[in-house]
N, C-alpha and C positions, 0 to 999 in steps of 0.2 A: 302493428303498433306495440302489442304486448311483447313481441319478440325483441323489438328495439329497446323497450324499457328493461327487459330482463338482461340484455347484453350490457346496457349502461350500468345497471345495478351490480352485475358480476364484475365489471371493470373497476367500479369504485371500491368494491370489497378487496380486490387484488391490490389496488393502490394503497388502501388503508393498511393491509397486511404488510406490504413492503415498508411503509413508513414506520409501522410498529416495530418491525424487525430492526430497522435502523435505530430507533429510539433505544431499544434494549442494548444494541451493540454500542451505541454512543455512550450510554451510562456505564456499561461494562468496561469499555476502553478507558474512559475517564478515571474510573476507580483503579484500574490496573496501572495506569500512568502515575497517578498520585501515590500509589503504593510502591513505586520504584525506590523511593528514598524519603526520609522524613522531611527534607527541605524542598520537595517538589510542591509548587504552588497548585492547589486543587483547581483554582480558576483557570490557570494556564493549561492544566491537563484537560479540562473540559473544553476549552477553546480549541485546542489542538484536535481533540476527538471529533467535535462537531465539524471543524474545517476539513479534516481528512475525509470524513464520511460524505460530506456535501460535495467536495471536489471529485471524489471517485464516481459518484452518481452523475455529475455533470460531464465527466470525461466519457462515460458510457454513451451519452448522447452525442458529444463532440466527435468521438471516434466512430460513431454509427456501428456499434458492436452488434453482430448478429450471431445467433446460435451459442457460441462459446468463445473463449479467448483464443484457442488454437485456430479456429476458422478465421477469426479477425486477423491473426498473424499471417495466415495464408493469403488473405486479401491484400495485406500490406506487401507481402513478398511478390505478388504478381502485379502490383501497381494500382490496385483498385481502392486502396486506402493509403493515406499519407502517414498516419500514425496508428499505433495499436500494439506494438511490441511491449513487453513488460518494462523495458527501460524507458519507454515513452511515458507509461503510467507513473513510474517512480520519479521521472524528471518533472512532469507536470504537477503531480501532487506535492513533490518536494519544493518546487518553485513557489507554490501557494503557501506552504507551511513556513518557508523562509521569511515571508512577509510578516509573520507574527512576531518576529524579533524575540524569540524565546529566551527566557532568563534562567529557568530552572530545569529545562529539558534540552537535550542535544539531539540533533538529527544526524544520522549516519546513512550511508548507502551500503546495502547488503547484496552480495552476489552468491549464488549457489551454482555448482557445476559450471564454473567459469570456462568459457571458450569451448563449450560442447553444445550439441543440439538440444540438450535439456537445460541450458542456462536459464536462470531466472534472476531478476533484479527486483529489489524492493527497498523500502525505507525501514530503518531500525531507529527507535527512539530509546534513549537512555537518560538517566539522571546525570547531572554534572559529575565528572570524574568516575563514571561507572563503566566497567568493561562492556564492550560490544555484546558479548555473549549473554549478559544480564539484561539486555534490552528487549523491546517488544517490536515485532515485525508489523509493518503496515503494507499490505499488498492489494492494490486495486485491480490488478490484472487477473489474478487467480480465480476470482469469482465474477469476472466480467462486469465490474462496476459496483458490486456489493463489497464493501471494504472487508478484507480478511485481516484479522490480527490475532496474534498469540505470542507468548514468550519465545524468543529465539530457540531456546533449548527444548521447547516442547513442540516444535514444528515437525511432526512425523511424516509429512509429505516430502521433506527435504532432509533426509538423514541417511548416513551410511548404513549398509546392511548390518543386522545384528549378528554378532559372533559369540559363540560359546556362552549363550545365555545373558550376555551383557546388552544393555539397551543401546540403541543406535546413537551415533554422535552426529550432531547437526552439520550439514554441509555449508551453512551460511558463514561467509567471511566478509570482513569490511573491505570495500573498494576505497582505497585511500584518496584517489584523485576526485572521485565523485563525492566522497564524504567532505573533502575540503571545499568543494563547490557549495555544498549544503550549509557549511558553517562560516563561510567567508565571502563577503560581498565582492571584493576585488577578484578573487578566484572565480566567483560565480559568473561575472561578466566574461572573463576569458574562456572559461570552460564551456559555458553554454553556447557561445558563439563559434568556437573552433572545434568542438568535439561532438560527434554524433552520439546519441544515447545508445548504450549497449542494447543488444537484442534481448 
């Protein structure tokens, strides 16, 4: 009995710690999004942050993620899972964020190491009329359902090697087809039905 109670107590502490981590991340992302430009609506930034974090957590359950993202991709590749590639995460989080009908923020699709075994796909959020490189990455795949976010130019996990003392340059580029899907409802219907999500 004491062993069972100890296990339950330890489990509840872990759940609380995970929730607290999300709360800090939600607040941090909300602030970063609102800081993209003076005309970004802070309420919209907060709504996007909460929605992205919540959707990433729910996809972890839906995709039945085990161990790490790479192992889940392996399970997809051998047919034991239907979804779990980075492109699936971007597509499903993106579809949920599109429903918000954002007015002051813009969704983009980012790809790094396109068409290689190291390819990764994510979402990038910018303010209106702001360059892709000034945006913020949203990546549910990388941390297996715990939303990763950072400015595009500060993503040191996806940058070219440093040369002659210069800092690395980000490998992230906009995928125009999938960015159009994120930004346009007509394109959304056509693209989501006819094109498979990138790996």
